[in-house]
N, C-alpha and C positions, 0 to 999 in steps of 0.2 A: 899826173893829177895830184897825188899826195906825196910824191917824191920830194918836192921842196920842203914839205913839213917834216918828213923823216930826216932830211939833211940839216934841218935847222935854218933853212933859208927863209927870210921874211916873205910872207905872202900878202896879197891884197885881197881881202874877202870880197866876194860878190854879194852885194846887198840890194834887194829890190824893195822899194817903197810901194806896198800894195795899194794904199789909199791914193797916191798920186800916179801910180802905174808908170814908174820910172826908176832907173837905177840911182843909187846913192853912192857918191864918191867916198871911199874909205881909205884911211891911211894904212900902209903896210904894217903887219903884225908879225912879230917873231914869237914862236911858241917855244917855251923852254923844254929841255929834254924830258922832263917829267910831266909836261903839260898834256892836257886832254883837249881834243878838238871834237866838238859835236857838229855833225852835219845833218841838217834837216831837209828832207825832200820826199816826194811821194813815189819815185821810181828808182830808189837806190838799191833795190835787190835785183835789178836787171842782170842777166848773165854776164855781161861785159864789165859789171861793177862789183859783183858779189865778192870777189877775192881781194878787193882793194881795202875793205874795212877790217879792222881788228875785232870788232864786235858790232852787232846790230840789234835794234829793237824794232819790233813790229807792233803798231798800235791798231787793234781791231775795233772798228766802229761800223755799225750798219749804215747803209746809205740813207735810211730814213732819219738818221741823226747827223751824219757827216754833211749831207747836202744843205740842210737848213743852217747848220753851224758854219759851213764855209760861206754860204750866201750872206750870212749876217755880217760878214766883214766888209761888205760893200754897201754903199748908199743906194737908195732907191728900192723899188719893189723887185723881189726875186722869188720865183716859184719854189716853195720848199719840197714839192713832190719830186722824188728822184726820177720818175718816169716822164716829167714834163719835157717838151722839146728843148727848152732852154738849158736843160741839164744833161742832155744826151752826150755831149762831148766829154764832159767830166766822168759821168757814170760809166759809159761804154768804154772809155779809155781805161778806167780803173778795172772794169771787169776783164778786159783783154789782158791787162797787166797781171791781175790775180791768176788768171788761167795760164799765162805763159811763163811767168816768173815764180809763181808759188812762194811769195815772200814769207808766208807763215812758216813754211818748212825750213827756210834758210836763216831765219832770225835766231839770234842767241836767246832772246827773251821775247815773249809774246804777251802783251798787256791788252786786256779788254778795257777800252777807254770811252765807253758810252757816256759815263758820268765823269766829267772833267775833275770833279772834286774827289773821286774815289776810283782811280785806275786800279785794276786788279791783275796780278800776275796770273796768267792762265796756264802757261807752260814754259819750259825752258828747253832749248835744244843744245845747250852748252854743257858739256860734261863737268860735273863738280860745282855747277852754279846752284845757289840756293833756289828752292822752288816754293 
């Protein structure tokens, strides 16, 4: 998965256009030896992935904020209530992930991200990291 990056082999990023609900073709990218690759995803602390990353960040947001925020990315009406049937797949999938993977305890840094303009470092699980 990340071995090509570590070897310096060009990779082709997987990019998804959320608005059009389709993949975007991307050109291969070579990451320089001192480069940093940021991977964004909601299930990246799963047990089979946790040892892949050099460092991780967990953004904590209550469902009462994340559901309306996520739904705002899509056109049309979407129920902002986390308990609405239309949100069950997302909310229950996240709850299962939180219970099974416990991403907060595995992340190097945990940010409270309810206010996008003012994320706050809540804790760090990384020895020697600023807190």
